[in-house]
N, C-alpha and C positions, 0 to 999 in steps of 0.2 A: 333244875338244870336245863340248859338248852339242848335241843335235839341232837346236835352234832357231837355230843359227848357219849352217845350211845350208838352202837353199830345198828344200822337199819335192818329190818327184817325182810323188806321187799327185795326182789332180784336187782342186781346191778344193771342199770341202764345208763350208758355213758353219753356225754355230749362234750363239746370242746369249747374252750375260751382262749383268747389270746391275751398275752401280757408282756409288757416290756420289763425285762429283768436284767440289770447290769448292762444296759445298752443293747440287749438282744431282744428281738421279737420272738417270743416262744408261744407254742400252742400246747395247752394242757388238757388232758382228759379229766373230766370231772363227772359228778353224779349228784343226785339228791342225797340229803342226809349227811353232808360234810360241810365244814366251815367254809363260808364264802364260795359256794359251789358253782356260781355263775360268772365270777369275775375275780380278779385280784383285788382283795379288799384294800381299802384306803390306808389303814394302819400299816399293813405289810408293805405297801408301795412306798410309804414314807421311810420305813426302815431300810428298804433296798436302795433308796435314793441317797440316804444320808450317811450310810456306813460303807466303807470300802471293804471288799471281800479280802480275807487273808490270803497270803501267797501259798502257805503250806499249813499243815496241821490237821488235827482231828476236831471236827466241829459237830455239835449237837444242834439239830433243828427240833426244838421242843414244841410239840403241838403242830405237826408238819402239815396237816390238812392234805391237799393234793400234791404237795411237794414243791411249791414255787420257790421257797428259800433254798431247800436242799439241792434241787436241780440247778437253780441259778448259781449257787456257790460252786458246785462241781464243774459247771461249764466255764465259769469265769476263772477258776483256779485249778489247773490240772494237778497241782500238788496237794490238794485238799481232799480228805475223805470225810463223808458226812453220815452220821447216824441220824435218821429221821424217825422220830417216835410220835405216836398218837395213841390214845386209848380207843379211838374209833377204828375198828379193823378195816372198814371200807376205805378210810383215809390212807391207812397203811398200804392197802392193795393198790390204790390209785397212785400213790407216790412211787411204788415199785414199777408200775406200768409207765409212768411219766419219766422216771429215770432211764428205763430201758429204751423208750422211744427217742430220747435225746442222747443216747449213747454213753451215759454215765452210770449205768447200772452196776458197773464194777466198783464204783467209788461212793455210791449212795446205798446205804443199807436201811431199808424201811422195816420197822418193827414196832411192837407194842412195848411199853416201858418194862414189863416183866421179862422181856427177851434180851434186855441189855445186860451183858456180863457184869458182875458186881465189881470187877477190878478195873473197868474202863474209866479213864480220865480224859477230859477234854481241854483243848486249848481255847476254844471259844464256844459259847452258847448263843444262838440266835433264836428269838421268840417274839411272837405276838401272843402273849400269855392269855389263857382263858379267864379273864377277869370275872366273867359272869358265873363262874362256879361257886363264888362266895369267898369272902376274905379268908376264912380259916383254911379252906381247901387250897386256895391260891398260895397262901403263905407256906403251907406244908409242901406243896409242889415245888415252889421256888427254892426253899431251903434244901430239899432233897437233891435237886439237880445242881444248884450252885456248889454244893458239897462235892460234886464230881469234877470241878474245875481243877486243872493243874495249878501249882503255886503262883504262876504268873498269868493265869488264865483270866479272861474277861467274858462277861455276858452282855449282849445287846438286847434290850427289851423295848418294844414300842407299846405305849399305853395311852389311851385317850385321856386328855386333860380332865374331861368331865366324868371319867370313870375312876378317878383317884390316882392319877400318875404321880402327883406331888406327894401325897401321903404314902404311896408305895415307896417312893424314893427315900423318904424319911425313915420308913420302917426298915428298909434294907440297910441303911446306915446304922440304925440301932442294933441290927442283928450282926454287925461286924463286917458288913460288905460295903466298903466305900463306894458310893454311887453318885455319878454326876449326870446332869442333863447335858447331852451333847448336841441336841437339835430339837426344834419345835416347828411343826408345820401342820396345817389343815386340822388343828385341834388335837394333835398327837404330840407326845413327848417321846424322844428317843433317849433312853437311859443306858449308861455304861456302868456295870457293876463289877467290882473286883473281889477277889478272894479276901 
């Protein structure tokens, strides 16, 4: 597994990077040991460009990293609340710090997956899923969280074409989650999956 799936042992030393998210120039705190710790990664930037933020609802940012999706959604849509989850506790900490510094800490709750109450359902899921954890672990992860969508809910996933986006789309359909490709850019596919 890649290093960002494990919380680093070394002390937290932060730095900043800037990213354009839903038309806003934002500055994020980051650190070593988290996904794309030095910049907004290309896949997530494609997702943020190709999908309009919801106006209202409860959203899950699955694999939140430093919180670019969660904070961006909360800033773009005052009627949205976001649960931002990651197995890396450093990522959870940084997401909380970034939500607070952008004034949306009341609507972005950063936590590990185990901290999400069992009865919570989501209107939307947004994710640049951790493809490199392996197919079996990825499938388990997606089935677990797609099962938390409300009946009319949707999930937006960005996946590299060369990392199996098309086969993942077929697999999701086979699992009973109608999934269509809604955009392709810079070697990435944006998928929309339904319950």
